N, CA and C atoms of all chains as a GROMACS GRO file, in nm:
protein
  588
    1UNK      N    1   0.954  -3.651   5.678
    1UNK     CA    2   0.842  -3.667   5.722
    1UNK      C    3   0.688  -3.534   5.731
    2UNK      N    4   0.758  -3.405   5.778
    2UNK     CA    5   0.718  -3.338   5.814
    2UNK      C    6   0.731  -3.237   5.708
    3UNK      N    7   0.809  -3.233   5.656
    3UNK     CA    8   0.860  -3.181   5.573
    3UNK      C    9   0.767  -3.186   5.368
    4UNK      N   10   0.770  -3.377   5.436
    4UNK     CA   11   0.718  -3.408   5.282
    4UNK      C   12   0.551  -3.384   5.337
    5UNK      N   13   0.536  -3.372   5.421
    5UNK     CA   14   0.318  -3.365   5.398
    5UNK      C   15   0.355  -3.227   5.422
    6UNK      N   16   0.418  -3.128   5.431
    6UNK     CA   17   0.394  -2.954   5.440
    6UNK      C   18   0.399  -2.928   5.295
    7UNK      N   19   0.487  -3.040   5.212
    7UNK     CA   20   0.513  -3.006   5.050
    7UNK      C   21   0.395  -3.051   4.993
    8UNK      N   22   0.334  -3.188   5.055
    8UNK     CA   23   0.192  -3.189   4.983
    8UNK      C   24   0.118  -3.114   5.000
    9UNK      N   25   0.120  -3.048   5.182
    9UNK     CA   26  -0.025  -2.925   5.127
    9UNK      C   27  -0.013  -2.890   5.036
   10UNK      N   28   0.118  -2.814   5.041
   10UNK     CA   29   0.183  -2.700   4.983
   10UNK      C   30   0.105  -2.698   4.864
   11UNK      N   31   0.173  -2.792   4.744
   11UNK     CA   32   0.116  -2.829   4.654
   11UNK      C   33  -0.004  -2.808   4.595
   12UNK      N   34  -0.124  -2.875   4.667
   12UNK     CA   35  -0.242  -2.913   4.679
   12UNK      C   36  -0.265  -2.740   4.658
   13UNK      N   37  -0.277  -2.695   4.770
   13UNK     CA   38  -0.263  -2.552   4.776
   13UNK      C   39  -0.266  -2.419   4.690
   14UNK      N   40  -0.143  -2.496   4.591
   14UNK     CA   41  -0.118  -2.454   4.440
   14UNK      C   42  -0.205  -2.506   4.359
   15UNK      N   43  -0.248  -2.658   4.331
   15UNK     CA   44  -0.265  -2.734   4.239
   15UNK      C   45  -0.426  -2.664   4.262
   16UNK      N   46  -0.435  -2.671   4.315
   16UNK     CA   47  -0.604  -2.651   4.352
   16UNK      C   48  -0.698  -2.502   4.319
   17UNK      N   49  -0.582  -2.369   4.296
   17UNK     CA   50  -0.676  -2.333   4.270
   17UNK      C   51  -0.642  -2.291   4.130
   18UNK      N   52  -0.531  -2.360   4.033
   18UNK     CA   53  -0.525  -2.411   3.891
   18UNK      C   54  -0.606  -2.468   3.830
   19UNK      N   55  -0.659  -2.576   3.879
   19UNK     CA   56  -0.780  -2.676   3.876
   19UNK      C   57  -0.864  -2.607   3.802
   20UNK      N   58  -0.910  -2.554   3.972
   20UNK     CA   59  -1.047  -2.465   3.925
   20UNK      C   60  -0.999  -2.337   3.822
   21UNK      N   61  -0.919  -2.264   3.796
   21UNK     CA   62  -0.919  -2.166   3.706
   21UNK      C   63  -0.910  -2.241   3.604
   22UNK      N   64  -0.844  -2.346   3.521
   22UNK     CA   65  -0.875  -2.433   3.462
   22UNK      C   66  -1.023  -2.444   3.380
   23UNK      N   67  -1.076  -2.491   3.485
   23UNK     CA   68  -1.200  -2.531   3.467
   23UNK      C   69  -1.294  -2.439   3.415
   24UNK      N   70  -1.247  -2.333   3.472
   24UNK     CA   71  -1.386  -2.200   3.447
   24UNK      C   72  -1.316  -2.194   3.298
   25UNK      N   73  -1.218  -2.170   3.280
   25UNK     CA   74  -1.143  -2.152   3.176
   25UNK      C   75  -1.189  -2.200   3.043
   26UNK      N   76  -1.188  -2.371   3.060
   26UNK     CA   77  -1.295  -2.445   3.006
   26UNK      C   78  -1.426  -2.426   2.929
   27UNK      N   79  -1.463  -2.401   3.020
   27UNK     CA   80  -1.622  -2.357   3.035
   27UNK      C   81  -1.597  -2.192   2.889
   28UNK      N   82  -1.571  -2.157   2.969
   28UNK     CA   83  -1.526  -2.005   2.940
   28UNK      C   84  -1.536  -2.058   2.751
   29UNK      N   85  -1.454  -2.141   2.728
   29UNK     CA   86  -1.400  -2.109   2.566
   29UNK      C   87  -1.537  -2.201   2.495
   30UNK      N   88  -1.599  -2.311   2.596
   30UNK     CA   89  -1.712  -2.399   2.596
   30UNK      C   90  -1.874  -2.249   2.528
   31UNK      N   91  -1.857  -2.180   2.645
   31UNK     CA   92  -1.922  -2.036   2.624
   31UNK      C   93  -1.936  -2.000   2.458
   32UNK      N   94  -1.819  -1.980   2.452
   32UNK     CA   95  -1.712  -1.859   2.371
   32UNK      C   96  -1.780  -1.910   2.234
   33UNK      N   97  -1.758  -2.034   2.203
   33UNK     CA   98  -1.773  -2.083   2.070
   33UNK      C   99  -1.889  -2.135   2.068
   34UNK      N  100  -1.971  -2.190   2.190
   34UNK     CA  101  -2.103  -2.185   2.168
   34UNK      C  102  -2.026  -2.371   2.173
   35UNK      N  103  -2.034  -2.434   2.212
   35UNK     CA  104  -1.976  -2.612   2.167
   35UNK      C  105  -2.104  -2.691   2.225
   36UNK      N  106  -2.178  -2.746   2.150
   36UNK     CA  107  -2.279  -2.794   2.186
   36UNK      C  108  -2.270  -2.932   2.190
   37UNK      N  109  -2.155  -3.025   2.133
   37UNK     CA  110  -2.102  -3.099   2.169
   37UNK      C  111  -2.094  -3.154   2.310
   38UNK      N  112  -2.027  -3.049   2.390
   38UNK     CA  113  -1.994  -3.072   2.502
   38UNK      C  114  -2.052  -3.042   2.632
   39UNK      N  115  -2.147  -2.927   2.520
   39UNK     CA  116  -2.258  -2.879   2.673
   39UNK      C  117  -2.369  -2.876   2.588
   40UNK      N  118  -2.485  -2.921   2.609
   40UNK     CA  119  -2.593  -2.912   2.483
   40UNK      C  120  -2.713  -2.845   2.537
   41UNK      N  121  -2.717  -2.685   2.464
   41UNK     CA  122  -2.810  -2.596   2.500
   41UNK      C  123  -2.702  -2.496   2.486
   42UNK      N  124  -2.612  -2.495   2.490
   42UNK     CA  125  -2.473  -2.383   2.502
   42UNK      C  126  -2.472  -2.294   2.422
   43UNK      N  127  -2.516  -2.312   2.277
   43UNK     CA  128  -2.511  -2.244   2.192
   43UNK      C  129  -2.626  -2.109   2.198
   44UNK      N  130  -2.752  -2.168   2.183
   44UNK     CA  131  -2.880  -2.103   2.219
   44UNK      C  132  -2.835  -2.034   2.327
   45UNK      N  133  -2.852  -2.068   2.409
   45UNK     CA  134  -2.838  -2.011   2.571
   45UNK      C  135  -2.771  -1.910   2.571
   46UNK      N  136  -2.610  -1.866   2.456
   46UNK     CA  137  -2.522  -1.780   2.488
   46UNK      C  138  -2.510  -1.705   2.394
   47UNK      N  139  -2.636  -1.716   2.284
   47UNK     CA  140  -2.612  -1.673   2.137
   47UNK      C  141  -2.589  -1.531   2.117
   48UNK      N  142  -2.677  -1.453   2.218
   48UNK     CA  143  -2.662  -1.321   2.205
   48UNK      C  144  -2.561  -1.306   2.251
   49UNK      N  145  -2.519  -1.319   2.351
   49UNK     CA  146  -2.374  -1.294   2.456
   49UNK      C  147  -2.256  -1.286   2.367
   50UNK      N  148  -2.279  -1.460   2.327
   50UNK     CA  149  -2.154  -1.426   2.229
   50UNK      C  150  -2.122  -1.295   2.123
   51UNK      N  151  -2.252  -1.316   2.039
   51UNK     CA  152  -2.261  -1.223   1.949
   51UNK      C  153  -2.164  -1.066   1.956
   52UNK      N  154  -2.263  -1.026   2.126
   52UNK     CA  155  -2.220  -0.906   2.193
   52UNK      C  156  -2.082  -0.852   2.230
   53UNK      N  157  -2.037  -1.007   2.292
   53UNK     CA  158  -1.865  -1.026   2.271
   53UNK      C  159  -1.843  -0.992   2.178
   54UNK      N  160  -1.863  -0.984   2.048
   54UNK     CA  161  -1.716  -1.007   1.963
   54UNK      C  162  -1.684  -1.146   1.909
   55UNK      N  163  -1.742  -1.273   1.937
   55UNK     CA  164  -1.724  -1.397   1.901
   55UNK      C  165  -1.779  -1.437   1.760
   56UNK      N  166  -1.723  -1.498   1.727
   56UNK     CA  167  -1.798  -1.550   1.564
   56UNK      C  168  -1.864  -1.654   1.579
   57UNK      N  169  -2.009  -1.607   1.516
   57UNK     CA  170  -2.139  -1.743   1.539
   57UNK      C  171  -2.156  -1.767   1.354
   58UNK      N  172  -2.344  -1.814   1.420
   58UNK     CA  173  -2.342  -1.849   1.273
   58UNK      C  174  -2.487  -1.686   1.257
   59UNK      N  175   0.115  -1.951   5.309
   59UNK     CA  176   0.055  -2.006   5.204
   59UNK      C  177  -0.126  -2.003   5.210
   60UNK      N  178  -0.106  -1.989   5.399
   60UNK     CA  179  -0.309  -1.950   5.430
   60UNK      C  180  -0.375  -1.820   5.350
   61UNK      N  181  -0.192  -1.715   5.318
   61UNK     CA  182  -0.320  -1.604   5.288
   61UNK      C  183  -0.338  -1.598   5.101
   62UNK      N  184  -0.226  -1.740   5.066
   62UNK     CA  185  -0.230  -1.709   4.872
   62UNK      C  186  -0.383  -1.815   4.884
   63UNK      N  187  -0.397  -1.863   4.963
   63UNK     CA  188  -0.565  -1.952   4.965
   63UNK      C  189  -0.651  -1.847   4.992
   64UNK      N  190  -0.662  -1.742   5.054
   64UNK     CA  191  -0.778  -1.653   5.106
   64UNK      C  192  -0.739  -1.538   4.922
   65UNK      N  193  -0.623  -1.526   4.865
   65UNK     CA  194  -0.628  -1.431   4.763
   65UNK      C  195  -0.685  -1.489   4.654
   66UNK      N  196  -0.688  -1.635   4.644
   66UNK     CA  197  -0.748  -1.693   4.466
   66UNK      C  198  -0.875  -1.714   4.552
   67UNK      N  199  -0.933  -1.709   4.626
   67UNK     CA  200  -1.096  -1.743   4.717
   67UNK      C  201  -1.149  -1.636   4.670
   68UNK      N  202  -1.072  -1.515   4.698
   68UNK     CA  203  -1.135  -1.377   4.742
   68UNK      C  204  -1.160  -1.357   4.529
   69UNK      N  205  -1.014  -1.372   4.524
   69UNK     CA  206  -1.009  -1.347   4.359
   69UNK      C  207  -1.168  -1.379   4.326
   70UNK      N  208  -1.166  -1.550   4.280
   70UNK     CA  209  -1.276  -1.608   4.243
   70UNK      C  210  -1.417  -1.496   4.273
   71UNK      N  211  -1.406  -1.469   4.376
   71UNK     CA  212  -1.539  -1.431   4.454
   71UNK      C  213  -1.556  -1.280   4.394
   72UNK      N  214  -1.442  -1.204   4.316
   72UNK     CA  215  -1.436  -1.081   4.311
   72UNK      C  216  -1.460  -1.106   4.156
   73UNK      N  217  -1.412  -1.174   4.088
   73UNK     CA  218  -1.414  -1.220   3.949
   73UNK      C  219  -1.600  -1.230   3.881
   74UNK      N  220  -1.682  -1.272   4.029
   74UNK     CA  221  -1.775  -1.341   3.970
   74UNK      C  222  -1.854  -1.210   3.953
   75UNK      N  223  -1.877  -1.100   4.089
   75UNK     CA  224  -1.929  -1.002   4.062
   75UNK      C  225  -1.899  -0.917   3.925
   76UNK      N  226  -1.728  -0.906   3.931
   76UNK     CA  227  -1.680  -0.807   3.831
   76UNK      C  228  -1.734  -0.869   3.708
   77UNK      N  229  -1.750  -0.993   3.634
   77UNK     CA  230  -1.826  -1.048   3.592
   77UNK      C  231  -1.955  -1.087   3.580
   78UNK      N  232  -2.036  -0.993   3.629
   78UNK     CA  233  -2.157  -0.991   3.654
   78UNK      C  234  -2.258  -0.849   3.620
   79UNK      N  235  -2.131  -0.781   3.681
   79UNK     CA  236  -2.149  -0.623   3.671
   79UNK      C  237  -2.147  -0.606   3.467
   80UNK      N  238  -2.002  -0.655   3.425
   80UNK     CA  239  -1.961  -0.668   3.284
   80UNK      C  240  -2.110  -0.693   3.211
   81UNK      N  241  -2.128  -0.838   3.208
   81UNK     CA  242  -2.228  -0.929   3.161
   81UNK      C  243  -2.345  -0.857   3.148
   82UNK      N  244  -2.366  -0.673   3.240
   82UNK     CA  245  -2.503  -0.684   3.236
   82UNK      C  246  -2.447  -0.524   3.160
   83UNK      N  247  -2.358  -0.467   3.146
   83UNK     CA  248  -2.304  -0.369   3.116
   83UNK      C  249  -2.276  -0.359   2.970
   84UNK      N  250  -2.245  -0.502   2.929
   84UNK     CA  251  -2.252  -0.533   2.796
   84UNK      C  252  -2.357  -0.569   2.730
   85UNK      N  253  -2.448  -0.602   2.820
   85UNK     CA  254  -2.603  -0.611   2.781
   85UNK      C  255  -2.646  -0.468   2.704
   86UNK      N  256  -2.615  -0.387   2.822
   86UNK     CA  257  -2.641  -0.181   2.791
   86UNK      C  258  -2.613  -0.183   2.689
   87UNK      N  259  -2.445  -0.176   2.638
   87UNK     CA  260  -2.383  -0.137   2.570
   87UNK      C  261  -2.426  -0.228   2.464
   88UNK      N  262  -2.451  -0.312   2.381
   88UNK     CA  263  -2.480  -0.395   2.290
   88UNK      C  264  -2.675  -0.264   2.218
   89UNK      N  265  -2.728  -0.266   2.303
   89UNK     CA  266  -2.868  -0.234   2.319
   89UNK      C  267  -2.859  -0.126   2.243
   90UNK      N  268  -2.734  -0.070   2.306
   90UNK     CA  269  -2.739   0.156   2.271
   90UNK      C  270  -2.669   0.166   2.109
   91UNK      N  271  -2.566   0.017   2.110
   91UNK     CA  272  -2.483   0.012   1.961
   91UNK      C  273  -2.598  -0.044   1.850
   92UNK      N  274  -2.658  -0.110   1.913
   92UNK     CA  275  -2.752  -0.203   1.804
   92UNK      C  276  -2.654  -0.273   1.690
   93UNK      N  277  -2.516  -0.373   1.812
   93UNK     CA  278  -2.397  -0.441   1.685
   93UNK      C  279  -2.490  -0.542   1.656
   94UNK      N  280  -2.548  -0.624   1.782
   94UNK     CA  281  -2.609  -0.700   1.704
   94UNK      C  282  -2.760  -0.719   1.764
   95UNK      N  283  -2.861  -0.729   1.700
   95UNK     CA  284  -3.017  -0.718   1.730
   95UNK      C  285  -3.027  -0.896   1.788
   96UNK      N  286  -3.069  -0.827   1.961
   96UNK     CA  287  -3.140  -0.984   2.007
   96UNK      C  288  -3.234  -1.053   2.012
   97UNK      N  289  -3.210  -1.218   1.994
   97UNK     CA  290  -3.330  -1.275   2.002
   97UNK      C  291  -3.373  -1.344   2.064
   98UNK      N  292  -3.318  -1.292   2.196
   98UNK     CA  293  -3.398  -1.363   2.356
   98UNK      C  294  -3.452  -1.228   2.413
   99UNK      N  295  -3.553  -1.297   2.531
   99UNK     CA  296  -3.580  -1.193   2.582
   99UNK      C  297  -3.508  -1.129   2.672
  100UNK      N  298  -3.570  -0.994   2.750
  100UNK     CA  299  -3.476  -0.924   2.814
  100UNK      C  300  -3.485  -1.011   2.961
  101UNK      N  301  -3.538  -1.015   3.034
  101UNK     CA  302  -3.498  -1.106   3.106
  101UNK      C  303  -3.444  -1.265   3.137
  102UNK      N  304  -3.445  -1.314   2.986
  102UNK     CA  305  -3.355  -1.419   2.923
  102UNK      C  306  -3.238  -1.383   2.925
  103UNK      N  307  -3.183  -1.259   2.846
  103UNK     CA  308  -2.990  -1.222   2.867
  103UNK      C  309  -3.019  -1.136   3.003
  104UNK      N  310  -3.043  -1.075   3.074
  104UNK     CA  311  -3.005  -1.018   3.208
  104UNK      C  312  -2.997  -1.185   3.286
  105UNK      N  313  -3.078  -1.297   3.255
  105UNK     CA  314  -2.940  -1.423   3.328
  105UNK      C  315  -2.843  -1.448   3.290
  106UNK      N  316  -2.863  -1.494   3.131
  106UNK     CA  317  -2.748  -1.539   3.062
  106UNK      C  318  -2.664  -1.438   3.020
  107UNK      N  319  -2.618  -1.305   3.041
  107UNK     CA  320  -2.538  -1.211   3.015
  107UNK      C  321  -2.481  -1.244   3.187
  108UNK      N  322  -2.523  -1.248   3.305
  108UNK     CA  323  -2.481  -1.272   3.429
  108UNK      C  324  -2.377  -1.380   3.445
  109UNK      N  325  -2.424  -1.500   3.378
  109UNK     CA  326  -2.381  -1.637   3.374
  109UNK      C  327  -2.243  -1.630   3.313
  110UNK      N  328  -2.298  -1.592   3.203
  110UNK     CA  329  -2.144  -1.578   3.084
  110UNK      C  330  -2.073  -1.506   3.174
  111UNK      N  331  -2.101  -1.387   3.197
  111UNK     CA  332  -2.013  -1.271   3.276
  111UNK      C  333  -1.991  -1.331   3.372
  112UNK      N  334  -2.003  -1.399   3.429
  112UNK     CA  335  -1.918  -1.423   3.554
  112UNK      C  336  -1.808  -1.566   3.584
  113UNK      N  337  -1.881  -1.621   3.411
  113UNK     CA  338  -1.738  -1.667   3.383
  113UNK      C  339  -1.616  -1.605   3.359
  114UNK      N  340  -1.628  -1.564   3.279
  114UNK     CA  341  -1.541  -1.453   3.196
  114UNK      C  342  -1.487  -1.343   3.295
  115UNK      N  343  -1.511  -1.332   3.389
  115UNK     CA  344  -1.482  -1.282   3.517
  115UNK      C  345  -1.424  -1.380   3.602
  116UNK      N  346  -1.447  -1.504   3.644
  116UNK     CA  347  -1.370  -1.586   3.685
  116UNK      C  348  -1.241  -1.574   3.660
  117UNK      N  349  -1.192  -1.623   3.544
  117UNK     CA  350  -1.097  -1.654   3.483
  117UNK      C  351  -1.013  -1.567   3.471
  118UNK      N  352  -1.054  -1.424   3.423
  118UNK     CA  353  -0.949  -1.323   3.416
  118UNK      C  354  -0.912  -1.290   3.568
  119UNK      N  355  -1.007  -1.265   3.672
  119UNK     CA  356  -0.951  -1.266   3.816
  119UNK      C  357  -0.866  -1.363   3.899
  120UNK      N  358  -0.884  -1.463   3.793
  120UNK     CA  359  -0.819  -1.613   3.836
  120UNK      C  360  -0.717  -1.616   3.828
  121UNK      N  361  -0.676  -1.554   3.645
  121UNK     CA  362  -0.504  -1.552   3.578
  121UNK      C  363  -0.474  -1.461   3.669
  122UNK      N  364  -0.515  -1.336   3.732
  122UNK     CA  365  -0.455  -1.202   3.802
  122UNK      C  366  -0.420  -1.279   3.909
  123UNK      N  367  -0.447  -1.398   3.999
  123UNK     CA  368  -0.480  -1.425   4.087
  123UNK      C  369  -0.305  -1.490   4.095
  124UNK      N  370  -0.296  -1.555   3.984
  124UNK     CA  371  -0.208  -1.674   3.963
  124UNK      C  372  -0.044  -1.587   3.943
  125UNK      N  373  -0.074  -1.443   3.846
  125UNK     CA  374   0.015  -1.432   3.754
  125UNK      C  375   0.048  -1.287   3.803
  126UNK      N  376  -0.010  -1.226   3.914
  126UNK     CA  377   0.027  -1.078   3.908
  126UNK      C  378   0.149  -1.051   4.005
  127UNK      N  379   0.221  -1.174   3.983
  127UNK     CA  380   0.385  -1.138   4.051
  127UNK      C  381   0.484  -1.146   3.889
  128UNK      N  382   0.401  -1.179   3.822
  128UNK     CA  383   0.477  -1.180   3.677
  128UNK      C  384   0.459  -1.134   3.568
  129UNK      N  385   0.382  -1.038   3.611
  129UNK     CA  386   0.293  -0.897   3.526
  129UNK      C  387   0.391  -0.819   3.523
  130UNK      N  388   0.412  -0.773   3.427
  130UNK     CA  389   0.508  -0.642   3.372
  130UNK      C  390   0.492  -0.494   3.409
  131UNK      N  391   0.344  -0.506   3.508
  131UNK     CA  392   0.250  -0.380   3.570
  131UNK      C  393   0.291  -0.355   3.718
  132UNK      N  394   0.269  -0.230   3.736
  132UNK     CA  395   0.253  -0.245   3.840
  132UNK      C  396   0.122  -0.215   3.927
  133UNK      N  397   0.061  -0.088   3.806
  133UNK     CA  398  -0.097  -0.057   3.874
  133UNK      C  399  -0.158  -0.221   3.824
  134UNK      N  400  -0.288  -0.176   3.948
  134UNK     CA  401  -0.372  -0.321   3.864
  134UNK      C  402  -0.485  -0.310   3.780
  135UNK      N  403  -0.487  -0.165   3.729
  135UNK     CA  404  -0.622  -0.170   3.644
  135UNK      C  405  -0.528  -0.202   3.506
  136UNK      N  406  -0.410  -0.166   3.472
  136UNK     CA  407  -0.334  -0.215   3.372
  136UNK      C  408  -0.259  -0.338   3.360
  137UNK      N  409  -0.309  -0.428   3.495
  137UNK     CA  410  -0.262  -0.565   3.499
  137UNK      C  411  -0.399  -0.629   3.425
  138UNK      N  412  -0.507  -0.604   3.492
  138UNK     CA  413  -0.650  -0.636   3.491
  138UNK      C  414  -0.678  -0.634   3.342
  139UNK      N  415  -0.675  -0.519   3.267
  139UNK     CA  416  -0.702  -0.469   3.126
  139UNK      C  417  -0.617  -0.520   2.998
  140UNK      N  418  -0.515  -0.599   3.057
  140UNK     CA  419  -0.391  -0.671   2.980
  140UNK      C  420  -0.448  -0.839   3.009
  141UNK      N  421  -0.491  -0.858   3.129
  141UNK     CA  422  -0.521  -1.008   3.138
  141UNK      C  423  -0.688  -1.027   3.023
  142UNK      N  424  -0.738  -0.911   3.068
  142UNK     CA  425  -0.870  -0.917   2.978
  142UNK      C  426  -0.849  -0.893   2.838
  143UNK      N  427  -0.798  -0.808   2.791
  143UNK     CA  428  -0.779  -0.810   2.662
  143UNK      C  429  -0.687  -0.931   2.599
  144UNK      N  430  -0.592  -0.927   2.660
  144UNK     CA  431  -0.523  -1.070   2.614
  144UNK      C  432  -0.635  -1.236   2.575
  145UNK      N  433  -0.644  -1.241   2.720
  145UNK     CA  434  -0.787  -1.354   2.686
  145UNK      C  435  -0.853  -1.364   2.569
  146UNK      N  436  -0.965  -1.219   2.575
  146UNK     CA  437  -1.027  -1.223   2.498
  146UNK      C  438  -0.939  -1.182   2.309
  147UNK      N  439  -0.784  -1.138   2.303
  147UNK     CA  440  -0.725  -1.153   2.196
  147UNK      C  441  -0.737  -1.316   2.137
  148UNK      N  442  -0.703  -1.427   2.242
  148UNK     CA  443  -0.645  -1.561   2.238
  148UNK      C  444  -0.784  -1.633   2.186
  149UNK      N  445  -0.922  -1.554   2.235
  149UNK     CA  446  -1.038  -1.657   2.230
  149UNK      C  447  -1.052  -1.599   2.081
  150UNK      N  448  -1.073  -1.487   1.998
  150UNK     CA  449  -1.114  -1.429   1.874
  150UNK      C  450  -1.016  -1.540   1.812
  151UNK      N  451  -0.850  -1.520   1.805
  151UNK     CA  452  -0.817  -1.626   1.714
  151UNK      C  453  -0.821  -1.772   1.686
  152UNK      N  454  -0.889  -1.787   1.817
  152UNK     CA  455  -0.931  -1.915   1.815
  152UNK      C  456  -1.074  -1.903   1.717
  153UNK      N  457  -1.145  -1.808   1.690
  153UNK     CA  458  -1.272  -1.755   1.644
  153UNK      C  459  -1.251  -1.781   1.521
  154UNK      N  460  -1.130  -1.701   1.463
  154UNK     CA  461  -1.074  -1.661   1.329
  154UNK      C  462  -1.000  -1.818   1.264
  155UNK      N  463  -0.968  -1.908   1.364
  155UNK     CA  464  -0.894  -2.057   1.302
  155UNK      C  465  -1.087  -2.100   1.293
  156UNK      N  466  -1.117  -2.147   1.389
  156UNK     CA  467  -1.251  -2.223   1.360
  156UNK      C  468  -1.362  -2.115   1.259
  157UNK      N  469  -1.347  -2.052   1.245
  157UNK     CA  470  -1.416  -1.967   1.091
  157UNK      C  471  -1.343  -2.000   0.965
  158UNK      N  472  -1.254  -2.035   0.980
  158UNK     CA  473  -1.144  -2.073   0.884
  158UNK      C  474  -1.127  -2.196   0.803
  159UNK      N  475  -1.195  -2.312   0.904
  159UNK     CA  476  -1.245  -2.393   0.901
  159UNK      C  477  -1.388  -2.451   0.843
  160UNK      N  478  -1.462  -2.396   0.939
  160UNK     CA  479  -1.572  -2.375   0.934
  160UNK      C  480  -1.690  -2.278   0.886
  161UNK      N  481  -1.676  -2.229   0.787
  161UNK     CA  482  -1.709  -2.096   0.757
  161UNK      C  483  -1.876  -2.070   0.757
  162UNK      N  484  -1.934  -2.199   0.716
  162UNK     CA  485  -2.101  -2.196   0.743
  162UNK      C  486  -2.121  -2.185   0.876
  163UNK      N  487  -2.043  -2.177   0.930
  163UNK     CA  488  -2.106  -2.210   1.107
  163UNK      C  489  -2.065  -2.072   1.180
  164UNK      N  490  -1.880  -2.081   1.191
  164UNK     CA  491  -1.864  -1.947   1.273
  164UNK      C  492  -1.882  -1.799   1.127
  165UNK      N  493  -1.925  -1.692   1.130
  165UNK     CA  494  -1.889  -1.578   1.085
  165UNK      C  495  -1.861  -1.489   1.152
  166UNK      N  496  -1.779  -1.378   1.104
  166UNK     CA  497  -1.701  -1.288   1.186
  166UNK      C  498  -1.791  -1.177   1.140
  167UNK      N  499  -1.790  -1.065   1.220
  167UNK     CA  500  -1.867  -0.951   1.194
  167UNK      C  501  -1.791  -0.856   1.247
  168UNK      N  502  -1.749  -0.731   1.190
  168UNK     CA  503  -1.651  -0.678   1.249
  168UNK      C  504  -1.719  -0.553   1.352
  169UNK      N  505  -1.839  -0.528   1.316
  169UNK     CA  506  -1.857  -0.388   1.446
  169UNK      C  507  -1.882  -0.468   1.550
  170UNK      N  508  -1.931  -0.610   1.562
  170UNK     CA  509  -1.904  -0.715   1.686
  170UNK      C  510  -1.772  -0.726   1.741
  171UNK      N  511  -1.674  -0.699   1.630
  171UNK     CA  512  -1.548  -0.765   1.723
  171UNK      C  513  -1.501  -0.611   1.772
  172UNK      N  514  -1.512  -0.499   1.744
  172UNK     CA  515  -1.477  -0.374   1.768
  172UNK      C  516  -1.529  -0.366   1.914
  173UNK      N  517  -1.684  -0.356   1.902
  173UNK     CA  518  -1.763  -0.373   2.043
  173UNK      C  519  -1.659  -0.461   2.118
  174UNK      N  520  -1.638  -0.627   2.120
  174UNK     CA  521  -1.617  -0.695   2.201
  174UNK      C  522  -1.457  -0.624   2.242
  175UNK      N  523  -1.348  -0.611   2.200
  175UNK     CA  524  -1.294  -0.575   2.235
  175UNK      C  525  -1.280  -0.457   2.319
  176UNK      N  526  -1.376  -0.323   2.267
  176UNK     CA  527  -1.377  -0.276   2.403
  176UNK      C  528  -1.433  -0.296   2.561
  177UNK      N  529  -1.503  -0.443   2.555
  177UNK     CA  530  -1.634  -0.425   2.615
  177UNK      C  531  -1.487  -0.532   2.682
  178UNK      N  532  -1.378  -0.572   2.677
  178UNK     CA  533  -1.260  -0.660   2.705
  178UNK      C  534  -1.186  -0.574   2.834
  179UNK      N  535  -1.196  -0.420   2.746
  179UNK     CA  536  -1.122  -0.317   2.835
  179UNK      C  537  -1.221  -0.284   2.987
  180UNK      N  538  -1.341  -0.293   2.969
  180UNK     CA  539  -1.417  -0.262   3.058
  180UNK      C  540  -1.448  -0.372   3.141
  181UNK      N  541  -1.381  -0.493   3.098
  181UNK     CA  542  -1.431  -0.603   3.230
  181UNK      C  543  -1.294  -0.557   3.292
  182UNK      N  544  -1.171  -0.544   3.211
  182UNK     CA  545  -1.003  -0.520   3.305
  182UNK      C  546  -1.085  -0.397   3.446
  183UNK      N  547  -1.118  -0.276   3.338
  183UNK     CA  548  -1.180  -0.142   3.418
  183UNK      C  549  -1.204  -0.162   3.590
  184UNK      N  550  -1.367  -0.251   3.558
  184UNK     CA  551  -1.394  -0.317   3.655
  184UNK      C  552  -1.386  -0.377   3.758
  185UNK      N  553  -1.308  -0.524   3.707
  185UNK     CA  554  -1.221  -0.596   3.815
  185UNK      C  555  -1.115  -0.493   3.852
  186UNK      N  556  -1.036  -0.460   3.772
  186UNK     CA  557  -0.921  -0.334   3.806
  186UNK      C  558  -0.971  -0.277   3.962
  187UNK      N  559  -1.087  -0.217   3.905
  187UNK     CA  560  -1.168  -0.096   4.049
  187UNK      C  561  -1.185  -0.189   4.161
  188UNK      N  562  -1.273  -0.282   4.153
  188UNK     CA  563  -1.348  -0.409   4.230
  188UNK      C  564  -1.164  -0.452   4.323
  189UNK      N  565  -1.064  -0.489   4.270
  189UNK     CA  566  -0.919  -0.540   4.327
  189UNK      C  567  -0.877  -0.406   4.416
  190UNK      N  568  -0.909  -0.255   4.336
  190UNK     CA  569  -0.802  -0.159   4.435
  190UNK      C  570  -0.904  -0.170   4.554
  191UNK      N  571  -1.056  -0.187   4.537
  191UNK     CA  572  -1.132  -0.114   4.672
  191UNK      C  573  -1.079  -0.257   4.812
  192UNK      N  574  -1.102  -0.356   4.725
  192UNK     CA  575  -1.065  -0.515   4.820
  192UNK      C  576  -0.909  -0.463   4.916
  193UNK      N  577  -0.796  -0.391   4.811
  193UNK     CA  578  -0.690  -0.391   4.851
  193UNK      C  579  -0.625  -0.286   4.989
  194UNK      N  580  -0.806  -0.199   4.957
  194UNK     CA  581  -0.786  -0.052   5.050
  194UNK      C  582  -0.826  -0.123   5.172
  195UNK      N  583  -0.978  -0.241   5.167
  195UNK     CA  584  -1.013  -0.253   5.290
  195UNK      C  585  -0.920  -0.331   5.384
  196UNK      N  586  -0.833  -0.449   5.275
  196UNK     CA  587  -0.734  -0.509   5.384
  196UNK      C  588  -0.614  -0.488   5.426
   0.00000   0.00000   0.00000
């Protein structure tokens, strides 16, 4: 029983950082390509940033 | 496990700090090179570049925390530069695909691409520097 609880805790500690990083990676993709359909306003807000770092834009 | 937990939280914090600094460096570099003529005000760009940079920095630092034992390099600078440039190249390839699908919306500019690649290297340097300082303190 203790081993199972320990494993669950370990799994959570491994999964949580991965989930946080995946969430930020998703935000990075939305910003990099300016996907307004996912986050309205992101295209205009990060327009100059996107061009500066060499990502394609109109 | 406890030390791993502290490591990734520290990594996110370092990534955010490095990313904000990188965002402002990117702002200054583009102002100097003129690769893109800014359309927003300076104050607006200071905020947007800091926010965008923080997100990019957290992702690079997060991947470093997760993958540092699997990377082929021992040197922290090589590791951070490798991760930041690899992520940038992946995003850039995605951009090329989007450009081929929707050419009227996504345009590629060579000068901005070259600038972006060097900025990815700079991101790696800033993050590597912060990780090195933190390691010495620990």
